[in-house]
C-alpha positions as CSV (number, residue, x, y, z in Angstrom):
1,M,-252.6,-144.4,-164.0
2,P,-255.6,-145.4,-161.8
3,R,-258.8,-146.5,-163.3
4,R,-261.3,-143.6,-163.8
5,K,-265.1,-143.7,-163.6
6,K,-266.9,-140.9,-165.3
7,H,-269.0,-138.9,-162.8
8,N,-272.2,-137.7,-164.5
9,I,-272.8,-134.2,-163.0
10,E,-274.3,-131.1,-164.4
11,L,-271.6,-128.4,-164.4
12,D,-272.2,-124.6,-164.6
13,G,-270.4,-121.7,-166.1
14,L,-267.2,-122.1,-168.0
15,P,-266.8,-125.8,-167.2
16,K,-270.2,-126.4,-168.8
17,L,-269.4,-124.2,-171.8
18,L,-266.1,-125.9,-172.5
19,G,-267.6,-129.4,-172.0
20,A,-265.4,-130.3,-169.0
21,E,-265.8,-133.8,-167.6
22,V,-265.5,-135.0,-164.0
23,Y,-264.1,-138.5,-163.2
24,Q,-263.9,-140.3,-159.9
25,E,-260.4,-141.4,-159.3
26,S,-259.3,-142.9,-156.0
27,P,-258.9,-141.1,-153.6
28,G,-260.8,-138.1,-155.1
29,F,-262.0,-136.5,-158.3
30,I,-260.5,-135.0,-161.4
31,C,-261.9,-132.5,-163.9
32,L,-260.6,-132.2,-167.5
33,L,-261.3,-131.1,-171.0
34,P,-262.8,-133.7,-173.3
35,N,-259.8,-133.6,-175.6
36,D,-256.6,-135.6,-175.2
37,V,-255.6,-135.9,-171.5
38,H,-251.9,-135.3,-172.3
39,E,-252.7,-131.9,-173.8
40,S,-255.5,-131.1,-171.4
41,V,-255.8,-129.1,-168.2
42,V,-256.4,-131.4,-165.3
43,G,-257.8,-130.3,-161.9
44,K,-257.8,-132.5,-158.9
45,G,-259.6,-132.4,-155.6
46,S,-261.1,-134.5,-152.8
47,S,-264.6,-133.4,-153.9
48,V,-266.2,-132.5,-157.3
49,A,-266.3,-128.8,-156.3
50,E,-262.6,-128.8,-155.4
51,A,-261.7,-130.6,-158.6
52,V,-263.7,-128.2,-160.8
53,D,-262.3,-125.1,-158.9
54,N,-258.7,-126.5,-159.3
55,W,-259.4,-127.1,-163.0
56,D,-260.6,-123.5,-163.4
57,V,-257.5,-122.0,-161.8
58,K,-255.2,-124.2,-163.8
59,L,-257.1,-123.4,-167.1
60,Q,-256.8,-119.7,-166.5
61,A,-253.1,-120.1,-165.8
62,H,-252.6,-122.3,-168.9
63,L,-254.5,-119.8,-171.1
64,R,-252.4,-116.9,-169.8
65,N,-249.1,-118.7,-170.4
66,A,-249.7,-120.7,-173.5
67,G,-249.0,-119.6,-177.1
68,E,-251.5,-119.2,-179.9
69,D,-250.7,-122.6,-181.3
70,D,-251.4,-124.5,-178.1
71,P,-254.1,-127.2,-178.5
72,V,-256.0,-126.1,-175.4
73,V,-256.0,-122.4,-176.5
74,I,-257.2,-123.4,-180.0
75,F,-259.9,-125.7,-178.5
76,V,-261.2,-122.9,-176.1
77,K,-261.1,-120.2,-178.8
78,G,-263.0,-122.5,-181.2
79,L,-265.7,-123.1,-178.7
80,L,-266.0,-119.5,-177.6
81,V,-266.3,-118.3,-181.2
82,K,-268.9,-121.0,-182.0
83,T,-270.9,-120.1,-178.8
84,A,-270.8,-116.4,-179.6
85,H,-272.2,-117.1,-183.1
86,V,-275.0,-119.3,-181.7
87,E,-275.9,-116.7,-179.0
88,K,-276.0,-113.9,-181.6
89,T,-278.2,-116.0,-183.9
90,Q,-280.5,-116.8,-181.0
91,A,-280.7,-113.2,-180.0
92,S,-281.6,-112.1,-183.5
93,N,-284.3,-114.8,-183.7
94,T,-285.7,-113.6,-180.4
95,I,-285.9,-110.0,-181.7
96,R,-287.5,-111.1,-184.9
97,K,-290.0,-113.3,-183.1
98,S,-291.0,-110.5,-180.7
99,R,-291.3,-108.0,-183.7
100,E,-293.5,-110.5,-185.5
101,Q,-295.7,-110.8,-182.4
102,N,-296.0,-107.1,-182.1
103,I,-297.1,-106.8,-185.7
104,A,-299.6,-109.5,-185.3
105,E,-301.0,-107.8,-182.1
106,F,-301.2,-104.5,-183.9
107,E,-303.0,-106.0,-186.9
108,S,-305.5,-107.8,-184.7
109,Q,-306.4,-104.6,-182.9
110,F,-307.1,-102.6,-186.1
111,Y,-307.8,-105.2,-188.8
112,S,-309.8,-107.8,-186.9
113,S,-312.3,-108.1,-189.9
114,R,-309.5,-109.3,-192.2
115,R,-308.7,-112.2,-189.8
116,K,-312.3,-113.4,-189.9
117,N,-312.2,-114.0,-193.7
């Protein structure tokens, strides 16, 4: 296998969410999941964009055809569940924060004398 050099690039969307990594490999680039290469989905292309697009297509096909006990399926499901929990927590914190701001604004309008003490 040719020597790989990690290519530091900011990915968007699903590749970013799943932590995909891009490596420069002569004569092009490869994109893969950070877990074991032998169990991972590998996308190849002559540019970073081609490699990431190829990886995305192969990942979708792999997820459609793999069983529930497949390491890639388990990895992706674990990340998606974790991300959904974090987003839900952040959303509830945002709602709580804006509610607290609304209460503070309300109180400052009608009870400004209390704040001075």
